C-alpha positions in Angstrom: -21.7 -2.6 -2.2 -24.7 -0.2 -2.6 -22.6 2.2 -4.5 -21.2 -0.6 -6.7 -24.7 -1.7 -7.5 -25.8 1.9 -8.5 -22.7 2.3 -10.7 -23.5 -0.9 -12.5 -27.2 -0.2 -12.8 -26.9 3.4 -14.2 -23.6 2.7 -16.1 -21.8 5.5 -14.3 -18.1 6.4 -14.3 -16.7 6.4 -10.8 -13.1 6.7 -9.7 -12.1 6.2 -6.0 -9.3 8.5 -5.0 -6.8 6.1 -3.5 -4.2 8.6 -4.7 -1.1 6.4 -5.1 -2.7 4.4 -7.9 -2.4 7.6 -9.9 1.2 8.6 -8.9 3.7 8.1 -11.7 6.2 6.7 -9.2 3.9 4.0 -8.1 3.0 3.0 -11.6 6.7 2.8 -12.5 7.4 0.6 -9.4 4.5 -1.7 -10.4 6.0 -2.2 -13.9 9.7 -2.5 -12.8 9.4 -4.2 -9.4 10.6 -7.7 -10.4 13.3 -6.3 -12.6 14.7 -4.1 -9.9 14.5 -6.2 -6.8 13.5 -9.7 -8.0 11.1 -11.9 -6.1 9.4 -10.1 -3.2 10.4 -11.7 0.2 9.1 -9.3 2.8 7.1 -6.1 2.9 6.7 -3.6 5.7 4.2 -0.8 5.7 4.1 2.2 8.0 1.1 4.6 8.4 -0.3 7.1 10.9 -3.6 8.7 11.9 -6.0 5.7 11.7 -6.1 2.4 9.8 -9.2 3.4 7.9 -8.3 7.0 7.4 -4.7 6.6 6.2 -3.9 2.9 6.4 -6.5 2.3 3.6 -4.3 4.2 1.2 -1.2 2.2 2.2 -3.1 -1.1 1.7 -4.5 -0.1 -1.6 -1.1 1.1 -2.9 0.5 -2.2 -1.9 -2.2 -4.2 -3.6 -1.8 -2.0 -6.8 2.0 -2.4 -6.9 2.1 -6.1 -6.2 -0.9 -7.1 -8.3 -1.8 -9.2 -5.3 -4.3 -9.1 -2.4 -4.3 -9.8 1.3 -5.5 -13.3 2.1 -5.2 -13.4 5.9 -4.5 -11.0 8.8 -3.6 -11.2 12.5 -4.0 -7.8 14.1 -3.9 -5.9 17.3 -4.9 -2.4 18.3 -2.0 -0.2 19.1 -3.4 1.8 22.0 -0.1 3.7 22.4 -0.8 5.5 19.1 -3.6 7.8 20.2 -3.9 10.1 17.2 -6.7 9.0 14.9 -10.2 10.1 13.8 -13.1 9.4 16.0 -14.3 5.8 15.6 -11.1 4.8 13.9 -8.0 3.2 15.5 -4.3 2.5 14.8 -3.9 -1.2 14.1 -0.7 -3.2 13.7 -0.8 -6.5 11.9 1.0 -9.5 10.3 -0.6 -10.4 7.0 -0.1 -12.7 4.1 -1.1 -12.2 0.4 -2.7 -14.8 -1.9 0.7 -15.5 -3.4 2.3 -16.0 0.0 4.1 -12.7 0.5 4.4 -11.8 4.2 3.4 -8.2 5.0 3.7 -6.3 8.3 1.5 -3.2 8.9 2.7 -0.8 11.6 1.3 2.4 12.9 2.9 5.5 14.3 1.5 8.3 16.5 0.9 11.3 14.1 0.9 13.6 17.1 4.6 13.0 17.1 5.2 12.6 13.3 3.3 11.3 10.2 4.3 8.6 7.9 3.2 6.8 4.7 6.1 4.4 3.9 6.3 1.0 2.2 9.5 -1.0 2.3 9.8 -3.8 -0.3 12.6 -6.4 0.2 13.4 -8.7 -2.7 15.9 -11.3 -3.8 17.9 -8.7 -5.7 17.7 -5.7 -3.4 15.2 -3.3 -1.8 12.8 -0.5 -2.7 11.9 2.1 -0.1 8.9 4.4 -0.7 8.8 7.4 1.6 7.9 11.0 2.0 4.2 10.1 1.6 4.9 8.4 -1.7 6.9 11.2 -3.3 10.3 9.5 -2.9 11.4 6.0 -4.2 14.8 4.7 -3.2 16.3 1.6 -4.8 19.1 -0.2 -3.0 21.1 -2.9 -4.8 23.1 -5.8 -3.3 26.8 -6.1 -2.7 29.2 -8.5 -1.0 29.5 -8.5 2.8 32.3 -9.2 5.3 30.8 -12.7 5.6 31.9 -15.1 2.8 29.1 -15.9 0.3 26.6 -13.6 2.0 25.3 -10.5 0.3 24.0 -7.3 1.9 22.2 -4.1 0.9 24.6 -1.6 -0.5 23.3 1.6 1.2 26.1 3.6 -0.3 24.9 2.8 -3.8 21.2 3.7 -3.1 19.5 5.9 -5.7 16.5 8.0 -5.0 13.9 9.7 -7.3 11.6 12.4 -5.8 8.5 13.4 -7.7 5.8 15.4 -5.9 2.3 15.0 -7.4 -1.2 16.3 -6.6 -3.3 14.2 -4.4 -6.4 14.8 -6.6 -5.2 15.5 -10.2 -4.6 11.8 -11.0 -8.1 10.7 -10.1 -9.6 13.6 -12.0 -7.5 12.8 -15.1 -8.5 9.1 -14.9 -12.2 10.2 -14.6 -11.9 12.3 -17.8 -10.1 9.5 -19.7 -12.8 7.0 -18.7 -15.6 9.4 -19.8 -13.8 9.7 -23.1 -13.4 5.9 -23.2 -9.7 6.3 -23.6 -8.5 4.5 -20.5 -8.6 1.1 -18.9 -10.4 1.8 -15.5 -8.1 2.4 -12.5 -9.4 3.2 -9.1 -12.6 1.3 -9.5 -15.2 0.5 -6.9 -14.4 -3.2 -7.3 -10.8 -2.6 -6.3 -11.8 -0.4 -3.4 -14.2 -3.1 -2.0 -11.2 -5.4 -1.8 -9.4 -2.8 0.3 -12.4 -2.3 2.5 -12.6 -6.0 3.1 -9.0 -6.0 4.4 -9.8 -3.1 6.7 -12.9 -5.0 8.1 -10.7 -8.1 8.6 -8.1 -6.1 10.5 -10.7 -4.6 12.8 -12.3 -7.9 13.4 -9.0 -9.6 14.1 -7.9 -6.9 16.5 -11.2 -7.1 18.3 -11.3 -10.9 18.5 -7.6 -11.5 18.8 -7.5 -14.2 16.2 -6.4 -14.9 12.6 -9.0 -13.8 10.0 -9.1 -15.4 6.5 -10.4 -13.3 3.7 
């Protein structure tokens, strides 16, 4: 909030490096989400190495793609996942967005292996974002052995892999804004929303109750 006030007071240009906002793959998913998989029914997010450290990137990426924000959280500390920065923790949660989408957040122990995946399930199929955001796999629907019931057609899945710099996108956005040639992306206002979700997750895990944002 203090940084936000300084930016406004001195008319500064500031870009927060929640990297996936600047990945071409994520921007494409944001634009084509409803076309590819229809109405969002369920979302599952996986992260490792601390909810503030890495989970924040997952939460911000989800908010960016959905154009929606988390409205309530019910969380618990996953003490089995011991790899995280000092003062941070790995938190698992059941959440709901303002539009009513149910989202689960799950942590893994980075000592064993790291992850930054988002699985989006919709009325027309599914999108799996994996390999730290570099790979997007779309899965359509097909008929199943059960009459009138459709299923995901794993054999027809199509993947696109595009590796991008974790810093170049934010730097490019900063230059574009300095030249007044870009609608701001990665703003302090957007980041404050993500921080509020992180605080709610920590509070819910500590108090063992539902937190409304």
